[in-house]
N, C-alpha and C positions, 0 to 999 in steps of 0.2 A: 341081309342086304340093308343098306342104308337108303331110306326112301324119304324124300321131301314131298309135301303136299301143299300146293298153293290153292287157296280157297278152302282152307281146313275147317272153317266154321259153317260152310254151306251144306246143303242137303246131301250132296254126293260126297264131298270132301271129307266130312266127318265120318261117313261109313267106310271110306277107304282107309282112313287112319285106324278105325276100330278093327277092321279086318286084318290090316298089316300088323298091327300090334298083337292081335290074337295069334298070328302065325309066328311071332317071335322076331319080327324085323325091328330094326332101329329106325323109328319114325319121327320126323320133325314136321310140325305144322306151321303154316304161315298164312296170314290174312291181313287185310288192310287195317282191321280194328284190333287184332290180337286178342289176348285174354285167355284164361283157363288153360295155360300150358301152350298156347299158340303164340308164336313170335309175330311181331309187326313187320310186314314186308309187302311192298306193292310190286306187281310184275313189271310196272313201268320203270322201276329202279334197276336198270340192267346190271350195274356194278354189283349190287347185292345179289341179284339173281345168279350172276356168274360165280360168286363166292359160294352160294348155296349149291349150285350144280357141281362145282368142283369138290364139294365135301360129301356128295351123295352118289350112290350108284344109279339112281333114277329120280326124276322129278315128275310128279303128276300135277297137271295144271287143270283145275276144275273151276273156272271163272266164267261169269256171264257178263255181257255188256250192261251198261246202265239201263235199268228198267223203269226209270222215272221220267223218261222223255229227254234225257241228256244225250250228248253225242256218244257214238260208239267208236269214234276215231282213236281215243286214248288206248282202248284195249287192242285195236288192230295195230297201232303203232308200237305198243309194247311187244306184241308178238313179232313184229318186223325186227325189232332190236334183238330179241331173244334168238331168232333164227340167224340173224346176221352175226351174232357173237359165236355161233357154232360151238356150243358147249359139248364137251366130250362125253357127257353122261346121257343116259337114255331119257327121252322126253315122252310123256304120255298126256297129250292134250285131250280133254273131253270136249267134243265139238258139237254136241246136240244131235237131234234126230232129223232136223229139217233137210239136210243134204242127202238123206237116204233116197235111193231110187225106187220109184213106185210107178209101174206102167211105163209110159213114155216120158215121164218127167221126174220131178223131185217131190218129196213129201211136202215141202214148203209151197209148192204150186197147187196143191189140192185145195179147191174152193171151200172145203169143209174146215180147213185150218183157220181158227180165229185170227182176224187181222191184227189183233193185239200182239200175237206171237211172231208175226212174219218178220219184223225188223231184226229181232234177235236171231232168228233162223238164218236170215241172209248174212248177217255178220259172222255167225259161226261157220257157215259154209265157206265164207271167204278165208277164215282161219284155216280150215281144212285145205283149201287150195294153196295157201301159202306154204304149208308143210309139204304138199305134193310137189311143189315147184322147187323145194329146197334141195341143196346138195351138201353132202358131208355130215348129215345129221342121223342119229340113231333115234327114230321116232315111231310111235304107233298111236294113231288117233282112235278115240273111242266114241261111238254113238250109242246112246241108250235106245231101247225100244221107244216107239212113239209116245207111249204113256209110261211115266216113271213116277213112283211115289214111295215113301217109306212103307214098309210092310214086313214080310217075314223073310228070314234068311233060310232058304231051302238048300242052298248049295248046288242047285240044279238049274241049268240054263242051256239055251241053244245059241250058237253064233252064226253069223253070216258076214260077208265082206261089205257090200254096198247096198243090199236090199234088206228090208226088215226081216229079222229072224222070228218075229212074233209081234203081238200088239202091245205087250206091257212087260215091265220088269220092276221088281222092288229095288230100292236104292241099295239094300243089303246084298242082293244077288249081283247087282252090277259091280259092287266092290269085290265080290268073289271073282267075277270074270276078269277084272282089272288085275287083281293079285295073281290069278292063274297065268295071265299073259306075262306079267313081270317075271314070274318064277320059271315059266316054260314058254318062251316066245314062239308064237305061231304067225304073227302079223307084222313083222318088222317092215318098216317103210311103207305101210298102208293103213287103212282104217278097218276096224271091225265093229260089229254091233252085236248086242246080246239081248235075249228075251227069255222069259220064263216059258 
């Protein structure tokens, strides 16, 4: 399978590349800064994204909005253009854990969530809603467990649709879950989450 990864130098993107490469897939990485075998590409460049999508069987998008106090609109607008372009390839956006359902609300509504993380959670929930409202796309959104960090690749995880499957997951095992979904789709047209 030919797989492209936007956000290839990020904490999750680089593990998805490593897992996909280890399984023998043909993988191309893209990031705003490039380097070390990663091509320079911005999700906001829709023409380039369309070329990338046309050349691959799937595109994983693991991007976060600005974390330095800058506006989040550029990322939301980039997703709007990607969705409007209706690429024929499978899209796998990583949308964060904030939109997972907990009790009567969402994880991002939990008062224990640090205020620092709330703007990003709100933005990524909006990204998920954009895909849910889309038509004519082959997509699966991915939410990690509420706690995600580099750790061990166990190859073992649990999945759920819209509620947490557990408290935490390693970036390596999230990559395993993403590649398993790419190779054996279970959640087309919806979101899933994974936890150890």
